[in-house]
C-alpha positions in Angstrom: -5.8 5.8 -13.7 -9.1 4.0 -13.7 -9.4 1.0 -11.4 -6.4 2.1 -9.3 -7.2 2.6 -5.6 -5.3 5.3 -3.7 -6.4 3.6 -0.4 -5.1 0.1 -1.3 -1.9 1.7 -2.7 -1.4 3.5 0.6 -2.2 0.4 2.7 0.3 -1.8 0.9 3.0 0.8 1.6 1.9 1.3 5.2 1.8 -2.4 6.0 5.6 -2.4 5.3 6.5 0.7 7.3 4.1 0.6 10.3 6.3 -2.1 12.0 8.7 0.8 12.8 6.3 2.3 15.3 9.0 3.4 17.7 9.4 6.6 15.6 5.7 7.4 15.1 5.2 9.5 18.2 8.4 11.5 17.5 7.2 12.3 14.0 3.7 13.2 15.1 5.2 15.5 17.8 7.0 17.4 15.1 3.9 17.7 13.1 2.0 19.1 16.1 4.8 21.6 16.9 4.8 22.9 13.3 1.0 23.2 13.3 0.9 25.1 16.6 3.8 27.3 15.6 2.1 28.4 12.4 -1.5 28.8 13.5 -1.6 28.9 17.3 -2.3 26.4 20.0 -6.1 26.4 19.9 -7.3 23.4 17.7 -10.8 24.9 17.4 -9.2 27.9 15.5 -6.3 26.0 13.9 -7.5 23.4 11.5 -4.0 22.0 10.8 -3.4 21.6 14.6 -6.8 19.9 15.0 -6.0 17.4 12.3 -2.5 16.8 13.7 -4.0 16.0 17.2 -6.6 13.7 15.7 -3.9 11.9 13.9 -1.9 11.5 17.1 -4.9 10.3 19.0 -5.6 7.7 16.3 -2.4 5.9 17.2 -2.9 6.3 20.9 -0.3 9.0 21.5 -0.4 10.0 25.2 -2.3 13.2 26.0 0.8 14.6 27.8 2.9 14.1 24.7 0.4 16.0 22.6 0.1 18.9 25.1 3.9 19.1 25.4 4.2 19.3 21.6 1.6 22.1 21.5 3.5 24.1 24.1 6.7 23.8 22.2 5.0 25.0 19.1 3.5 28.0 20.8 6.8 28.9 22.5 5.5 28.2 26.0 8.4 25.7 26.5 11.8 25.6 24.8 12.8 23.2 22.1 14.3 22.9 18.7 12.7 24.8 15.8 11.7 22.7 12.8 11.6 23.7 9.2 9.4 22.1 6.5 11.0 20.8 3.4 9.5 19.0 0.4 11.9 17.0 -1.7 10.8 16.0 -5.2 12.5 13.4 -7.3 12.4 10.2 -9.3 12.7 6.8 -7.8 13.4 3.3 -9.4 11.7 3.0 -12.8 11.3 6.7 -13.0 8.4 6.9 -10.6 7.6 10.3 -9.1 8.3 10.7 -5.4 7.5 13.5 -2.9 9.2 13.4 0.5 7.7 15.5 3.3 10.3 16.5 5.9 10.5 18.3 9.2 14.0 19.1 10.3 15.9 21.1 12.9 19.1 20.9 10.7 18.6 21.5 7.0 22.2 20.8 6.0 22.3 17.4 7.8 18.9 16.3 6.5 19.7 17.4 3.0 22.8 15.3 2.9 21.2 12.3 4.4 18.1 12.3 2.2 20.2 12.8 -0.9 22.3 9.8 0.2 19.2 7.6 0.4 18.3 8.7 -3.1 21.8 7.8 -4.4 21.8 4.4 -2.8 18.5 3.6 -4.7 19.8 4.9 -8.0 17.1 7.6 -7.6 17.4 11.3 -8.5 16.5 14.3 -6.4 14.8 16.8 -8.7 14.4 20.6 -8.6 11.3 22.1 -6.9 8.4 21.6 -9.2 9.9 18.7 -11.1 7.2 16.2 -10.0 5.0 18.3 -7.7 2.6 19.0 -10.5 1.8 15.3 -10.8 0.1 15.4 -7.3 -2.9 17.2 -5.7 -3.1 17.8 -2.0 -6.5 16.5 -0.9 -8.5 15.5 2.1 -8.9 11.7 1.7 -11.3 9.3 3.4 -11.8 5.5 3.0 -14.9 3.7 4.1 -15.3 -0.1 4.2 -18.0 -0.8 1.6 -18.7 -4.2 3.1 -19.8 -2.6 6.4 -21.5 0.5 5.0 -23.2 -0.4 1.7 -25.4 2.6 1.0 -23.3 4.5 -1.6 -26.1 7.0 -2.4 -26.5 8.0 1.2 -22.7 8.3 1.8 -22.4 10.4 -1.4 -25.1 12.7 -0.2 -23.5 13.1 3.2 -20.1 13.8 1.8 -21.2 16.2 -0.9 -23.4 18.2 1.5 -20.3 18.7 3.7 -18.1 19.9 0.9 -16.6 16.7 -0.6 -15.5 16.8 -4.3 -15.8 13.2 -5.3 -16.7 9.7 -4.1 -15.9 6.5 -6.0 -15.9 2.8 -5.2 -12.8 0.8 -5.7 -13.5 -2.9 -4.8 -14.6 -3.0 -1.2 -13.6 0.6 -0.4 -15.4 3.9 -0.9 -12.9 6.7 -1.5 -13.9 10.3 -0.8 -11.8 13.3 -1.7 -12.2 17.0 -0.8 -10.3 20.2 -0.7 -8.0 20.3 2.4 -10.0 23.3 3.7 -13.1 21.1 3.8 -11.4 18.1 5.6 -12.8 18.8 9.1 -16.4 19.5 7.8 -16.5 16.3 5.8 -14.9 14.3 8.6 -17.4 15.5 11.1 -20.3 14.8 8.8 -19.2 11.3 8.3 -18.7 10.8 12.0 -22.1 12.3 12.8 -23.7 9.7 10.5 -21.9 7.0 12.6 -19.8 5.9 9.7 -16.4 4.6 10.5 -13.4 5.5 8.3 -10.5 3.2 7.7 -8.4 6.2 6.6 -8.9 9.9 7.1 -5.9 12.1 6.2 -4.8 15.2 4.3 -2.2 13.9 1.8 -0.8 14.2 -1.7 -2.6 12.0 -4.3 -1.1 11.3 -7.6 -3.2 12.6 -10.5 -2.4 9.4 -12.4 -0.9 6.3 -10.9 1.9 4.6 -12.9 1.9 0.9 -13.6 5.3 -0.8 -12.9 6.5 -4.3 -13.0 7.0 -6.4 -9.9 10.8 -6.2 -9.9 10.6 -2.4 -10.1 7.9 -2.3 -7.5 10.0 -4.1 -5.0 12.8 -1.6 -5.5 10.4 1.3 -5.1 9.1 -0.1 -1.8 12.6 -0.7 -0.5 13.5 2.9 -1.4 10.3 4.2 0.4 11.2 2.1 3.4 14.6 3.7 3.6 13.1 7.2 3.4 10.4 6.4 6.0 13.0 5.1 8.4 14.7 8.5 8.5 13.7 10.4 11.6 13.0 13.7 9.8 10.8 12.2 7.1 7.1 12.6 7.8 5.5 11.2 4.7 6.6 9.7 1.4 4.3 9.8 -1.7 4.6 8.2 -5.1 2.7 7.8 -8.3 3.7 4.1 -8.5 0.9 1.6 -8.4 2.0 -0.9 -5.7 0.5 -4.4 -5.6 0.4 -7.1 -3.0 2.9 -9.1 -5.0 5.4 -6.3 -4.7 5.1 -6.1 -0.9 5.4 -9.9 -0.4 8.5 -11.2 1.3 11.1 -12.9 -0.7 
């Protein structure tokens, strides 16, 4: 929806959940394990692994943790095998929700995630029930107050394979196909432009306006999902505002 910022929506949600940083390394380790298992342990040949490592480094994950996760993924060391699951459903106010999960016990996780939905009066949908409302994209945010040349940034991004650039308030938002993520990221870095967000994620095709009361319920629901050890990411089409994230 015009005027709605994916970056600001993401930040308002992250500001709530980032306080629980004790679980961040564990979740990123799983992400690296899965990436290495599916595409090998060489990040120069495995785009997904390279992205996972970059994400881990961005939160100062120790090098030995990263290397240990890669070895587990390639089978060089023993460890639990993780499966990827994507739950789709409807949260408070009927907002669409995607829940990205990595688990070593499908039955346990399935029961626990469904219980979180039930407690929020939310509904787990069938595969495809809300997935069509989202696109998987490479996403970058650049502070427009620090880098003001929109035309130059647009040229750099498009040359590297980006699909779109738009300005939302004080943020430039750049999107691309996931396969172009590394090329666009490297082009931006080569131009000495800092990003405040660089991630492959699901973006809602149209964000849904909700009232403050419903917004608070959505955020509480997303917090509960994020707090689960097996949940990697939670996405919604709800347009979250600062008023919704404010403490009571």
